[in-house]
Every structure is written in C-alpha cells, then in structure tokens.
C-alpha positions as CSV (number, residue, x, y, z in Angstrom):
1,M,-95.8,-36.8,-14.1
2,H,-96.2,-40.5,-15.0
3,L,-100.0,-40.6,-15.0
4,V,-100.6,-37.8,-17.5
5,P,-101.9,-39.2,-20.8
6,A,-99.6,-38.6,-23.8
7,D,-102.1,-36.2,-25.4
8,R,-101.8,-33.9,-22.3
9,A,-98.1,-34.4,-21.5
10,G,-97.0,-31.1,-23.1
11,H,-99.5,-29.0,-21.1
12,R,-98.1,-26.7,-18.4
13,T,-98.8,-27.6,-14.8
14,I,-98.2,-25.9,-11.5
15,D,-98.2,-28.8,-9.2
16,G,-97.4,-31.9,-11.2
17,H,-97.5,-34.3,-8.3
18,R,-101.0,-33.1,-7.5
19,V,-102.0,-33.5,-11.2
20,C,-101.0,-37.2,-10.9
21,E,-103.0,-37.6,-7.7
22,A,-106.0,-36.0,-9.3
23,I,-105.7,-38.3,-12.3
24,A,-105.5,-41.3,-9.9
25,A,-108.5,-40.0,-8.0
26,I,-110.6,-39.7,-11.1
27,G,-109.7,-43.2,-12.2
28,D,-111.3,-45.0,-15.1
29,T,-113.4,-42.8,-17.3
30,A,-116.0,-45.6,-17.8
31,H,-116.5,-45.7,-14.1
32,V,-116.9,-42.0,-13.9
33,R,-119.5,-42.1,-16.7
34,A,-121.4,-44.9,-14.9
35,W,-121.6,-42.8,-11.8
36,A,-122.6,-39.7,-13.7
37,D,-125.4,-41.7,-15.3
38,R,-126.6,-42.8,-11.9
39,F,-126.7,-39.2,-10.7
40,A,-128.6,-38.2,-13.8
41,L,-131.3,-40.7,-13.0
42,L,-131.6,-39.1,-9.5
43,A,-131.7,-35.6,-10.9
44,E,-135.3,-35.6,-12.1
45,P,-137.8,-35.3,-9.2
46,G,-140.3,-37.8,-10.6
47,R,-137.7,-40.5,-11.0
48,L,-136.2,-39.7,-7.6
49,A,-139.7,-40.0,-6.0
50,L,-140.2,-43.4,-7.7
51,L,-136.8,-44.7,-6.5
52,L,-137.5,-43.5,-3.0
53,A,-140.9,-45.2,-2.9
54,L,-139.4,-48.4,-4.3
55,H,-136.5,-48.3,-1.9
56,R,-138.7,-47.8,1.1
57,T,-141.6,-50.2,0.3
58,G,-140.3,-52.8,-2.1
59,P,-142.1,-53.9,-5.2
60,L,-145.0,-51.7,-6.4
61,A,-147.2,-51.7,-9.5
62,V,-147.4,-48.6,-11.8
63,S,-150.8,-47.6,-10.6
64,D,-149.7,-47.7,-6.9
65,L,-146.6,-45.7,-7.8
66,A,-148.7,-43.2,-9.5
67,V,-150.9,-42.7,-6.5
68,A,-147.9,-42.6,-4.1
69,T,-146.0,-40.0,-6.2
70,G,-148.8,-37.9,-7.6
71,M,-147.7,-38.7,-11.1
72,R,-150.0,-40.0,-13.9
73,D,-149.8,-43.6,-14.9
74,P,-148.2,-42.9,-18.4
75,A,-145.5,-40.7,-16.7
76,V,-144.7,-43.4,-14.2
77,S,-144.5,-46.0,-17.0
78,Q,-142.2,-43.8,-19.0
79,A,-139.9,-43.1,-16.0
80,L,-139.8,-46.8,-15.2
81,R,-138.9,-47.6,-18.7
82,L,-135.9,-45.3,-18.5
83,L,-135.0,-46.6,-15.0
84,R,-135.3,-50.2,-16.2
85,A,-133.1,-49.6,-19.3
86,A,-130.5,-48.1,-16.9
87,G,-130.6,-51.2,-14.7
88,A,-131.9,-49.2,-11.7
89,V,-135.2,-51.1,-11.4
90,T,-136.5,-54.5,-12.5
91,G,-140.1,-55.6,-13.1
92,E,-141.5,-58.8,-11.7
93,R,-144.6,-60.1,-13.4
94,D,-147.5,-61.5,-11.3
95,G,-150.1,-62.5,-13.8
96,R,-151.2,-59.3,-15.5
97,I,-149.5,-57.1,-12.8
98,V,-145.9,-56.0,-13.0
99,R,-144.4,-54.9,-9.8
100,Y,-141.2,-52.9,-9.9
101,R,-138.3,-53.0,-7.4
102,L,-135.0,-51.2,-7.0
103,A,-132.3,-53.3,-8.5
104,D,-129.1,-51.2,-8.3
105,P,-127.4,-51.4,-4.8
106,A,-125.3,-48.3,-5.6
107,I,-128.5,-46.2,-6.1
108,A,-129.9,-47.7,-2.8
109,E,-126.8,-46.5,-1.0
110,L,-127.1,-43.1,-2.6
111,L,-130.7,-42.9,-1.4
112,V,-129.8,-43.9,2.1
113,H,-126.8,-41.7,2.6
114,G,-127.8,-38.8,0.4
115,V,-131.5,-38.3,0.4
116,L,-132.9,-40.2,3.3
117,G,-130.0,-39.3,5.5
118,Q,-130.8,-35.6,5.1
119,R,-134.3,-35.8,6.4
120,D,-135.2,-34.1,9.7
C-alpha cells in the first residue's frame, strides 16, 4: 500500500490495492477543494441562474440580470461579488455600466454537460 499516507498506514484495510487506486483517483487535495468550491457556487439557485444566463447570453449588466432571473438588484450584486471573488465571472466596465461574463471554463463545461444537457 505504497500510496497510503504515513498517518493512515496503520489502519486496517480489506482491499489494500483498491485503497491505493482510490487514493490515486482522489489525487491532490487542493484540486479536490477547488472542484468542491465550484460545485458550491452552483449549489445556490440564484447563483446558478446567473451563471446560466451569463453562459447563454454573454455579458450582462446587474439590472438586466435581475430582470432575467427575477432577483432584486442588491441580491444580484451580492451574488456577483461572490462569483467574482471565486473567479467564476469577471466584470467589464463600459462607462458607468459594468457587464459581467462567465470567466471559468470549467464552470462553463459543468453548465453545458450537467445542467443544460439535462433539459428536455
């Protein structure tokens, strides 16, 4: 069981070779954390709606996103602040207007294959 970390080496296993395969499948914990964070962004319906709108249409302003999603402007702004901090969206200023767009290609793939691919 060459992949088992030293702090778990003394633990009893049933299928040691499968434990090593499982450890290899899990991979780097930072990578796992990054994907868990992406899924957490998608787990809230308002944020998911914003991401779907931005994925489908391209850059949109807060007020337009509010109308499209049925959310209030402050709720959209707060969600976009979180999405921007996570690197999922970016804002592009055009004078006084900021238009947001999807910036994370991994999230775009999740939307295409996970959410949009499930539509009837």
